[in-house]
SEROZA-729166 format. One record per residue (C-alpha): residue in one letter; z, x negated, y negated. Coordinates in Angstrom, 1 decimal, decimal comma. Layout:
# SEROZA-729166
SITE   rest       pz       px       py
SITE      A        Z        X        Y
...
# end
This chain:
# SEROZA-729166
SITE   rest       pz       px       py
SITE      X    -26,0      5,2     -3,9
SITE      X    -25,5      7,3     -7,0
SITE      X    -27,1      6,3    -10,3
SITE      X    -25,7      7,9    -13,4
SITE      X    -26,1      7,3    -17,2
SITE      X    -23,4      8,5    -19,5
SITE      X    -25,9      9,6    -22,1
SITE      X    -27,9     11,9    -19,8
SITE      X    -27,5     15,6    -19,9
SITE      X    -25,3     16,7    -17,0
SITE      X    -23,4     13,4    -16,8
SITE      X    -20,0     15,1    -17,2
SITE      X    -20,5     17,4    -14,3
SITE      X    -22,0     14,7    -12,1
SITE      X    -19,1     12,3    -12,9
SITE      X    -16,5     15,0    -12,2
SITE      X    -18,2     15,5     -8,8
SITE      X    -17,9     11,8     -8,2
SITE      X    -14,2     11,8     -9,2
SITE      X    -13,4     14,8     -6,9
SITE      X    -15,4     13,7     -3,9
SITE      X    -13,3     13,6     -0,8
SITE      X    -13,8     10,5      1,3
SITE      X    -11,0     10,8      3,8
SITE      X    -12,0     10,9      7,5
SITE      X    -13,2     14,4      8,5
SITE      X    -11,2     14,5     11,7
SITE      X     -8,6     17,3     11,7
SITE      X     -5,8     15,0     13,0
SITE      X     -2,7     16,8     11,8
SITE      X     -2,3     19,0     14,9
SITE      X     -2,7     16,1     17,3
SITE      X     -0,3     13,9     15,3
SITE      X      2,3     16,7     15,2
SITE      X      2,1     16,9     19,0
SITE      X      2,4     13,2     19,5
SITE      X      5,4     13,0     17,2
SITE      X      7,1     15,8     19,1
SITE      X      6,4     14,1     22,4
SITE      X      7,9     10,8     21,3
SITE      X     10,9     12,5     19,9
SITE      X     11,6     14,4     23,1
SITE      X     10,3     12,0     25,8
SITE      X     11,0      8,6     24,1
SITE      X      9,7      5,7     26,1
SITE      X      7,8      7,8     28,6
SITE      X      5,6      9,3     25,8
SITE      X      5,1      5,8     24,3
SITE      X      3,9      4,4     27,7
SITE      X      1,6      7,4     28,4
SITE      X      0,0      7,4     24,9
SITE      X     -0,4      3,6     24,9
SITE      X     -2,1      3,8     28,3
SITE      X     -4,4      6,6     27,1
SITE      X     -5,5      5,2     23,8
SITE      X     -5,1      1,4     24,2
SITE      X     -5,8      1,1     27,9
SITE      X     -2,7     -1,0     28,2
SITE      X      0,2     -0,8     30,6
SITE      X      3,4     -1,6     28,7
SITE      X      5,6     -1,9     31,9
SITE      X      3,1     -4,2     33,7
SITE      X      2,1     -6,3     30,7
SITE      X      5,1     -6,2     28,5
SITE      X      6,4     -4,2     25,6
SITE      X      7,0     -7,0     23,2
SITE      X      5,8    -10,4     22,0
SITE      X      8,5    -12,9     21,3
SITE      X      9,0    -15,8     18,9
SITE      X      7,7    -18,2     21,4
SITE      X      4,4    -16,3     21,5
SITE      X      4,2    -16,4     17,7
SITE      X      5,0    -20,1     17,5
SITE      X      2,4    -20,9     20,1
SITE      X     -0,2    -18,9     18,1
SITE      X      0,8    -20,8     15,0
SITE      X      0,5    -24,2     16,6
SITE      X     -2,9    -23,2     18,1
SITE      X     -4,4    -22,6     14,6
SITE      X     -6,7    -25,2     13,0
SITE      X     -5,1    -27,2     10,2
SITE      X     -7,3    -25,4      7,7
SITE      X     -6,1    -22,0      8,8
SITE      X     -2,4    -23,1      8,8
SITE      X     -2,8    -24,5      5,3
SITE      X     -4,5    -21,3      4,1
SITE      X     -1,7    -19,1      5,6
SITE      X      1,0    -21,3      4,2
SITE      X     -0,5    -21,2      0,7
SITE      X     -0,8    -17,4      0,9
SITE      X      2,7    -17,0      2,2
SITE      X      4,2    -19,3     -0,5
SITE      X      2,4    -17,5     -3,3
SITE      X      3,2    -14,0     -2,0
SITE      X      6,9    -14,9     -1,4
SITE      X      7,3    -16,4     -4,9
SITE      X      5,6    -13,5     -6,6
SITE      X      7,7    -10,9     -4,8
SITE      X     11,0    -12,8     -5,2
SITE      X     10,7    -12,3     -8,9
SITE      X     10,6     -8,5     -8,4
SITE      X     14,1     -8,2     -7,1
SITE      X     16,1     -6,1     -9,5
SITE      X     19,4     -7,0    -11,0
SITE      X     22,6     -4,9    -10,6
SITE      X     24,0     -3,2    -13,8
SITE      X     27,7     -2,9    -14,6
SITE      X     28,8     -2,1    -18,1
SITE      X     31,4     -0,3    -20,1
SITE      X     30,0      2,1    -22,8
SITE      X     31,4      3,0    -26,2
SITE      X     33,9      5,5    -24,7
SITE      X     35,4      3,0    -22,4
SITE      X     33,7      4,4    -19,3
SITE      X     32,4      2,0    -16,7
SITE      X     29,0      2,8    -15,2
SITE      X     26,1      1,1    -13,6
SITE      X     24,0      0,7    -10,5
SITE      X     23,9     -1,6     -7,5
SITE      X     20,8     -2,5     -5,4
SITE      X     20,9     -3,0     -1,7
SITE      X     18,2     -3,6      0,9
SITE      X     17,6     -1,1      3,7
SITE      X     19,0     -2,2      7,0
SITE      X     15,8     -2,2      8,9
SITE      X     12,1     -2,0      8,1
SITE      X      9,0     -1,4     10,2
SITE      X      5,6     -2,9      9,5
SITE      X      2,5     -1,4     11,0
SITE      X     -0,4     -3,9     11,6
SITE      X     -3,7     -2,8     13,0
SITE      X     -4,4     -4,6     16,3
SITE      X     -7,2     -5,8     18,6
SITE      X    -10,2     -7,8     17,3
SITE      X    -10,1     -6,2     13,7
SITE      X     -6,7     -7,6     12,8
SITE      X     -5,5     -8,8      9,5
SITE      X     -2,9    -11,6      9,1
SITE      X     -2,9    -11,0      5,4
SITE      X     -1,4     -7,5      6,0
SITE      X      1,4     -9,1      7,9
SITE      X      2,3    -11,4      5,0
SITE      X      1,8     -8,7      2,3
SITE      X      4,2     -6,3      4,1
SITE      X      6,7     -8,6      5,7
SITE      X      7,4    -11,0      2,9
SITE      X      8,4     -8,4      0,3
SITE      X     10,8     -7,0      2,9
SITE      X     12,3    -10,5      3,4
SITE      X     12,5    -11,0     -0,4
SITE      X     14,5     -7,7     -0,6
SITE      X     16,9     -9,0      2,0
SITE      X     16,1     -6,6      4,9
SITE      X     18,2     -7,6      7,9
SITE      X     15,9     -6,4     10,7
SITE      X     12,2     -6,6     10,3
SITE      X     10,1     -4,9     13,1
SITE      X      6,4     -5,2     13,5
SITE      X      4,3     -2,8     15,6
SITE      X      0,7     -3,7     16,5
SITE      X     -1,5     -2,2     19,2
SITE      X     -3,0     -4,6     21,7
SITE      X     -6,0     -2,6     23,1
SITE      X     -7,1     -3,8     26,5
SITE      X     -4,3     -6,4     26,2
SITE      X     -6,0     -8,2     23,4
SITE      X     -3,6    -10,0     21,0
SITE      X     -4,9    -11,5     17,8
SITE      X     -3,4    -15,0     17,4
SITE      X     -3,8    -14,9     13,6
SITE      X     -1,5    -11,9     13,4
SITE      X      1,1    -13,6     15,6
SITE      X      0,9    -16,8     13,5
SITE      X      1,4    -14,8     10,3
SITE      X      4,4    -13,0     11,9
SITE      X      5,9    -16,5     12,7
SITE      X      5,4    -17,6      9,1
SITE      X      6,9    -14,4      7,7
SITE      X      9,9    -14,4      9,9
SITE      X      9,4    -11,1     11,7
SITE      X     12,3    -10,3     14,1
SITE      X     10,7     -8,0     16,6
SITE      X      7,1     -7,3     17,7
SITE      X      6,2     -4,2     19,8
SITE      X      2,8     -3,9     21,4
SITE      X      2,3     -0,3     20,4
SITE      X      0,1      1,5     17,8
SITE      X     -1,1      4,8     16,5
SITE      X      0,9      7,8     15,5
SITE      X      3,2      7,2     18,5
SITE      X      4,3      3,8     17,0
SITE      X      5,2      5,4     13,7
SITE      X      7,2      8,1     15,5
SITE      X      9,0      5,5     17,6
SITE      X     10,0      3,6     14,4
SITE      X     11,1      6,8     12,8
SITE      X     13,1      8,4     15,6
SITE      X     13,7      5,5     17,9
SITE      X     13,4      5,6     21,7
SITE      X     15,6      4,4     24,6
SITE      X     14,1      0,9     24,0
SITE      X     13,2      0,8     20,3
SITE      X     15,8      1,1     17,6
SITE      X     14,7      3,2     14,5
SITE      X     14,1      1,8     11,1
SITE      X     14,7      3,0      7,6
SITE      X     11,3      2,3      6,0
SITE      X      7,8      2,0      7,4
SITE      X      4,9      0,3      5,6
SITE      X      1,5     -1,0      6,4
SITE      X     -2,1      0,2      6,8
SITE      X     -3,6      2,1      9,7
SITE      X     -6,2      4,7     10,7
SITE      X     -6,2      8,4      9,9
SITE      X     -3,7      9,1     12,7
SITE      X     -1,3      6,4     11,4
SITE      X     -1,6      7,7      7,8
SITE      X     -1,0     11,3      8,9
SITE      X      2,1     10,3     11,0
SITE      X      3,6      8,5      8,0
SITE      X      2,9     11,6      5,9
SITE      X      4,6     13,9      8,4
SITE      X      7,6     11,6      8,9
SITE      X      8,3     10,9      5,3
SITE      X     11,9     12,1      4,8
SITE      X     12,9     11,0      8,2
SITE      X     12,0      7,5      7,0
SITE      X     10,8      6,1      3,8
SITE      X      7,1      5,0      3,6
SITE      X      5,1      2,9      1,3
SITE      X      2,3      5,4      0,7
SITE      X     -0,3      7,6      2,4
SITE      X     -3,3      5,3      2,1
SITE      X     -6,9      6,4      2,1
SITE      X    -10,2      4,6      2,1
SITE      X    -10,5      1,3      0,1
SITE      X    -12,1      1,4     -3,3
SITE      X    -13,2     -1,0     -6,1
SITE      X    -14,4     -0,4     -9,6
SITE      X    -16,2     -3,2    -11,5
SITE      X    -16,7     -3,1    -15,2
SITE      X    -19,3     -5,8    -16,0
SITE      X    -21,6     -6,9    -18,8
SITE      X    -25,0     -8,4    -18,4
SITE      X    -23,8    -12,0    -18,8
SITE      X    -22,6    -11,9    -15,2
SITE      X    -24,7    -13,2    -12,2
SITE      X    -25,9    -10,1    -10,5
SITE      X    -25,2    -11,7     -7,1
SITE      X    -21,5    -12,2     -8,0
SITE      X    -21,1     -8,5     -8,9
SITE      X    -23,0     -7,4     -5,8
SITE      X    -20,6     -9,5     -3,6
SITE      X    -17,6     -7,9     -5,3
SITE      X    -18,9     -4,4     -4,7
SITE      X    -19,6     -5,2     -1,0
SITE      X    -16,2     -6,8     -0,6
SITE      X    -14,7     -3,3     -0,3
SITE      X    -17,8     -1,5      1,2
SITE      X    -17,5     -3,6      4,3
SITE      X    -14,0     -2,3      5,1
SITE      X    -15,1      1,2      6,2
SITE      X    -18,0      3,7      5,8
SITE      X    -15,7      5,8      3,7
SITE      X    -14,9      3,0      1,2
SITE      X    -16,2      3,3     -2,3
SITE      X    -17,7      0,7     -4,8
SITE      X    -18,5      1,6     -8,3
SITE      X    -20,1     -0,4    -11,1
SITE      X    -19,9      0,4    -14,8
SITE      X    -22,2     -1,6    -17,1
SITE      X    -23,6     -1,3    -20,6
SITE      X    -27,0     -2,7    -19,6
SITE      X    -29,6     -0,7    -17,6
SITE      X    -31,6     -3,8    -16,7
SITE      X    -28,5     -5,5    -15,3
SITE      X    -27,7     -2,3    -13,3
SITE      X    -31,1     -2,6    -11,7
SITE      X    -30,5     -6,3    -11,0
SITE      X    -27,2     -5,6     -9,3
SITE      X    -28,7     -2,8     -7,2
SITE      X    -31,4     -5,3     -6,0
SITE      X    -28,7     -8,0     -5,4
SITE      X    -26,7     -5,6     -3,2
SITE      X    -29,7     -4,9     -1,0
SITE      X    -30,3     -8,6     -0,6
SITE      X    -26,7     -9,3      0,2
SITE      X    -26,5     -6,4      2,7
SITE      X    -29,3     -7,9      4,7
SITE      X    -27,2    -11,1      5,2
SITE      X    -23,9     -9,5      6,0
SITE      X    -22,5     -9,5      9,5
SITE      X    -20,8     -6,3      8,4
SITE      X    -24,1     -4,8      7,2
SITE      X    -23,9     -1,5      9,2
SITE      X    -20,5     -0,6      7,8
SITE      X    -21,1     -1,8      4,2
SITE      X    -24,5     -0,1      4,0
SITE      X    -23,1      3,2      5,2
SITE      X    -20,3      2,9      2,5
SITE      X    -22,7      1,9     -0,3
SITE      X    -25,3      4,5      0,6
SITE      X    -22,8      7,4      0,9
SITE      X    -20,2      6,5     -1,7
SITE      X    -21,5      3,7     -4,0
SITE      X    -22,3      4,3     -7,6
SITE      X    -23,8      2,5    -10,6
SITE      X    -23,0      4,0    -14,0
SITE      X    -24,6      2,9    -17,3
SITE      X    -22,5      3,5    -20,3
SITE      X    -23,3      3,0    -24,1
SITE      X    -20,6      0,2    -24,3
SITE      X    -17,8     -1,0    -22,0
SITE      X    -15,1      0,6    -24,2
SITE      X    -16,7      4,0    -23,3
SITE      X    -16,2      3,1    -19,6
SITE      X    -12,4      2,9    -19,8
SITE      X    -11,6      6,6    -20,0
SITE      X    -13,9      7,1    -17,0
SITE      X    -12,1      4,4    -15,1
SITE      X     -8,8      6,0    -15,8
SITE      X    -10,1      9,3    -14,4
SITE      X    -10,9      7,4    -11,2
SITE      X     -7,6      5,6    -11,1
SITE      X     -9,0      3,0     -8,7
SITE      X     -7,2      1,0     -6,2
SITE      X     -8,9     -2,2     -7,5
SITE      X    -10,3     -2,7    -10,9
SITE      X    -12,3     -5,8    -11,9
SITE      X    -13,0     -6,5    -15,6
SITE      X    -15,9     -9,1    -15,5
SITE      X    -16,9     -9,3    -19,1
SITE      X    -16,2    -11,2    -22,4
SITE      X    -13,9     -8,5    -23,6
SITE      X    -11,8     -8,4    -20,5
SITE      X     -8,4     -8,8    -22,2
SITE      X     -9,1     -6,1    -24,7
SITE      X    -10,3     -3,7    -22,0
SITE      X     -7,2     -4,5    -19,9
SITE      X     -5,0     -3,3    -22,8
SITE      X     -6,8      0,1    -22,5
SITE      X     -6,1      0,5    -18,7
SITE      X     -3,6      3,2    -17,8
SITE      X     -4,3      4,0    -14,2
SITE      X     -5,2      1,3    -11,6
SITE      X     -3,5     -0,1     -8,6
SITE      X     -4,3     -3,7     -9,5
SITE      X     -6,5     -5,3    -12,2
SITE      X     -8,5     -8,5    -11,9
SITE      X     -9,3     -9,9    -15,3
SITE      X    -12,3    -12,2    -16,0
SITE      X    -15,4    -13,3    -14,3
SITE      X    -13,6    -15,8    -12,1
SITE      X    -11,1    -13,3    -10,7
SITE      X    -12,8    -11,6     -7,8
SITE      X    -10,7     -8,8     -6,1
SITE      X    -11,0    -10,6     -2,8
SITE      X     -8,8    -13,5     -3,9
SITE      X     -6,1    -10,9     -4,5
SITE      X     -6,4     -9,7     -0,9
SITE      X     -5,2    -13,1      0,4
SITE      X     -3,7    -15,8     -1,7
SITE      X     -3,1    -14,8     -5,4
SITE      X      0,4    -13,4     -4,9
SITE      X      0,5     -9,7     -6,0
SITE      X      0,5     -7,2     -3,2
SITE      X     -2,8     -5,9     -1,7
SITE      X     -1,2     -2,7     -0,4
SITE      X     -2,2     -0,4     -3,2
SITE      X     -2,6      3,3     -4,0
SITE      X     -6,0      4,9     -3,2
SITE      X     -7,6      8,2     -3,8
SITE      X     -6,6      8,4     -7,5
SITE      X     -2,9      8,0     -6,6
SITE      X     -2,6      5,1     -9,1
SITE      X     -2,0      7,9    -11,6
SITE      X      1,5      8,2    -10,3
SITE      X      2,0      5,5     -7,7
SITE      X      2,3      1,7     -7,6
SITE      X      1,5     -1,0     -5,1
SITE      X      3,9     -2,2     -2,4
SITE      X      6,8     -4,2     -3,8
SITE      X     10,3     -5,4     -3,1
SITE      X     11,6     -2,1     -4,4
SITE      X     10,1     -0,2     -1,5
SITE      X     12,6     -2,0      0,8
SITE      X     15,6     -1,4     -1,5
SITE      X     17,6      1,5     -2,8
SITE      X     19,8      1,9     -5,9
SITE      X     23,3      3,3     -5,8
SITE      X     24,7      4,4     -9,1
SITE      X     28,5      4,2     -9,8
SITE      X     30,9      5,5    -12,4
SITE      X     34,6      4,8    -13,2
SITE      X     36,6      6,8    -15,7
SITE      X     40,2      6,4    -16,8
SITE      X     42,3      9,1    -18,4
SITE      X     40,9      8,4    -21,9
SITE      X     37,3      8,4    -20,6
SITE      X     37,7     11,8    -18,9
SITE      X     39,3     13,2    -22,1
SITE      X     36,2     12,0    -24,0
SITE      X     33,5     13,7    -21,9
SITE      X     35,3     16,0    -19,5
SITE      X     35,4     19,1    -21,8
SITE      X     31,6     19,0    -22,1
SITE      X     31,4     19,0    -18,3
SITE      X     33,7     22,0    -18,1
SITE      X     31,6     23,9    -20,6
SITE      X     28,4     23,2    -18,8
SITE      X     29,8     24,0    -15,3
SITE      X     31,1     27,3    -16,6
SITE      X     27,8     28,1    -18,2
SITE      X     26,1     27,5    -14,9
SITE      X     28,5     29,8    -13,1
SITE      X     30,2     27,1    -11,0
SITE      X     33,9     27,6    -11,6
SITE      X     35,0     25,1     -8,9
SITE      X     33,0     22,4    -10,6
SITE      X     34,7     23,2    -13,9
SITE      X     38,2     23,3    -12,4
SITE      X     37,8     19,9    -10,7
SITE      X     37,5     18,4    -14,2
SITE      X     39,8     20,8    -16,1
SITE      X     42,7     20,3    -13,7
SITE      X     42,7     16,6    -14,6
SITE      X     42,4     17,3    -18,3
SITE      X     45,4     19,6    -18,2
SITE      X     47,5     16,9    -16,7
SITE      X     47,0     14,6    -19,7
# end
């Protein structure tokens, strides 16, 4: 774990190194993914069967390619009442939040009498990737499927690997609650390729969203343009800005909430009190010893964690913007004022009683967020990722007379006489 003090000599260079540190997996997966995509495109189902057998030790023909609605309903009915209530609360809040994101069409007539505007429509089909096996996340099903439903997507497809035939009932229960239309028991880069190009059995989709490993992320990157994607996601990250009035154990728990995801995750604390920094560091060590996920969380904290002491919390904010974190907690008295200063963050959690983890499950805003400083130019998953905008324009004779001559002049200036003539020929008829 890195300890930095903003007043020390050499801080600027050390912080720049922290900002620029690369935490993505070291595997050079691009070549393998390219080969898998090519196989799926040329061989279709045969490639899917072979790659699923190789990586998931699962025979699709023998054990089934799909899971149906009856499987999902049985999984839902098999949950404890407590889990059903929790999933229903999460689904209701997520659906309500995202329904309000749906954009409105625009249709107006401007001062020249020209009609112009834009119309929004959902994509025809969307694919949701959900990691499978034991480490499966029903929250990811809800966070990806419910915005698609809110957008009005007609066909919602889920792909999830079932290594050794293992199916996570929570994932199926969430799929039941979210109204997923199809579930295919495939994963990895081959599943992304199947959704993008289609096979003899699987119809292609228009947009693919959802988290996955390095191979899944690389496949989405390579196939962007064939299909739309949400983002190329990297390791999870959290930045906490906290004053000394916090309980150190609370802040330690917040930092470890992301560290336990993966050894490449990153947790960073900014505080204006050196003694509090020490207390949090000690609290992290105590908490690690109690975690069932200690091995992963400790690897993340030791390799990528950081505690940074700043003169005051206002001084932390430009540093936070440079990190452009996936998650940002403002656990301090001045949280609202600091929030006004934030320019780059995937999602912000304001106040001592707003841990990031509540946003992962039941708060409402999406937990699929830009990582790796991409919050400088990207946003979290939303209804808009499943929709596209079509602009439209309607001119009458008077409208063309009002703006057509300028179009002719610009077309001629660009050396495009056919463009100019397509307007001018109409103007001459007036």
